N, C-alpha and C positions, 0 to 999 in steps of 0.2 A: 235762327233769327233772334235778335235781342229787341223786344218790343216794349215800349212804355206808352201808356195812355195818360195824358194829363186831363184830369176830370174834376169837375166841381159838382158835389152832390146836389141833385135837383135840377141841374142845368141840362142843356141839350146834349151834352157829352154822354148823358145817360144812354142814348140810342147806340152810340158806338161801343160803350161798355157792354151792353146787352149782346150786340152782334159779335163781339170778340168772344164772349162766353159761348154763344150759340155755335161759333165756328170751332170751338175747342182749342183756341189759341193759348199759347203759353206767353203770358204778358204780365207786366207790372203796372200798378196804378199809382200815379202821383197826384195827390190832392192839391188843387189850386182853388182856394176858397174865394169865390167872387164877393161874398159878403164882407170879407175883411180886406178886399182889394189886393189879394195876392197876385192877381193877373197884371197889376200895374207895377209890380216890383221890378227893379233893374235886372235881377237875375232872370225872371220869366220873360221880360221884354226882350232880353238878349237872345233867348231861345226862340221865342215866337213874337215878332214885332207887332202882330195883329192884336196881341194882348187879350186873347179870348180862348175859350175851350169849345170843342175838343181840339187837342193837338196830339198827333200820333208820331212817335219817333221809332223808326225801325232801322237798326244798324247805322245809327248816327245820321239818318236822313229824316227830315221832318215833313209832316203833311197836315194841313189844316183843312177846314170846311167839312161838315158832316157828310155831305153827299159823296165827296171824294174819298173820305175815310171808309164809308160804307162800301163803296165800289171796290176799294183796295182789299178790304177784308173778304168780300165775296170772291174776288179773283184769286186771292192768295190761298183761300180754303174752299176750293170748288166743291169738295165732297159735302159741305154743309148746305149747299143749294140756297144760298142767301140772295141769289137773283134767279129769275126764271131762265130756263134753257132756251126757249124760243126767242129769236132776236127782237121781234116786235114787242113781246111782253117784257123783255129785258130793257128795251128803250122806254117802255111805259113805266116800268118800275123806277127808273132814274128820273123820269118826268114827275112821277108822284113825289119822290123825295125832294126834288127841286121845288115843287109846289108847297110841300110842307114847310120847307125852310124859308122860302121867300114870299109865299102867298098866304100863309096862315100864322106862323110863328110871330111875324112883326106886329100883327094886330094885338096879340096877347101882350107883347112887350110895351106897345104904346099905351095899353090900358093900365098896366101896373107900374110902369116907369115913365109916366107922362111928363114929368119934369125934365127928362133927358131930351125931349123933343120940342118942348115949348116953355118959355120963361114967363108966360102970362098966366098966372094961377086961375084967373077968372075963366080962362078958356078950357081948363082941364075937364070940367064936366062934359062939354061938347065933344072934345077929343075922345074921351072915354066912351061916350055914347056911340060915336061913329066907329070907333075901333071895335066895339062889341058887335055892332050891326054887320060890319064887314067879316068879322070872325064867324058869326052865326051863318052868314050867307055861304061862306066857304065850307063850314062844317056840314051844312045841309047837302052839299055836293058829295062830300065824303060819305055821308050817311047813305046816299043813294048808291055810290060805288060799292059799299059794303052790303047792300041789300042781298039777302039769300047767300051770303058768303061767310066763310069762317075766317079766311085771311084775304088779303088783297088779290092774291093769285091762287092757283090750285094747291099751293103748299105755303108754308111759312117762309117769309123772305125778310130782308132788311127793311122793307117798307113798313112792316109790322112793328119793328122795334122803334123806328122813327116816329110813326104816328102815335104809338103808345105814349111817348114822351110828350108830344104836342097836346094830346087830349088830356093827359094827366096834369100837365101844367095849367091848362084851362080850368080843370076841376079845382086845383089848389088855389087858383085865383078867385074862386068862389062863384063862377058863372053857373047859372041854372041850366044844365045841359040835358035835362030829362027827356026832352023831345028828340034827341039824337040817339034813338034806341039802338041802332046798329053800331054806332061808335061806342056806346056804353057796353054793349055785349062784347065787342072786340077788346075793350079795356079789361073786362072781367076775365076773358080767356087769356090775355097776356099775363095777368097776375097769377095765373095757375102755373106758368112756366118757371122752371127752376132758375133759369138765367135772370129773370125779372126779380124773383124773390131774393136772389143773391145780391143783385144791385141795390134793391131797396133796403136790404139789411146793411149793406156797406154804407149806405147813406146815413143810417142811424148811428154809425160808429163815431 
């Protein structure tokens, strides 16, 4: 297979990058710098009309959306056990990743890119406050899910790589997250993994 991941350092494509490494996949990484609007270029738009990352190309076929990419990696490299074997747990893992992508990530984005959602600057503080409140409410649920657990399931899965990025992005935004002790512990454990260290080092290049 000829696999290329289109990735922007620090973006949610981090989760797919980690999972590909965990799977032992042979792949290339193409950097799409969101800060310099590489994703809006004619070349990238022709490849991926959604103009975002991650985008995975395998043997000339393209796949977008983190949940779908995580699922594909897990199915393509079953020996890596990136999804639980039990059917209910497997569905729960996909549910978790959908939740991270649609129920948590957007609150962070509304907080640090408020102008993309509202053109009334005077409303920004209220939007930020509400986004933070909704983020914290969701993180409190995750913190409970992780209570007395090392990973989201009885072994490491793609859920862990995805939530690592979500929580790490919230930390980089400067939220005070000390009360989410289980989430913090999970973040610390993730940082001990060789895959995460490699992705974070790649980010610094």
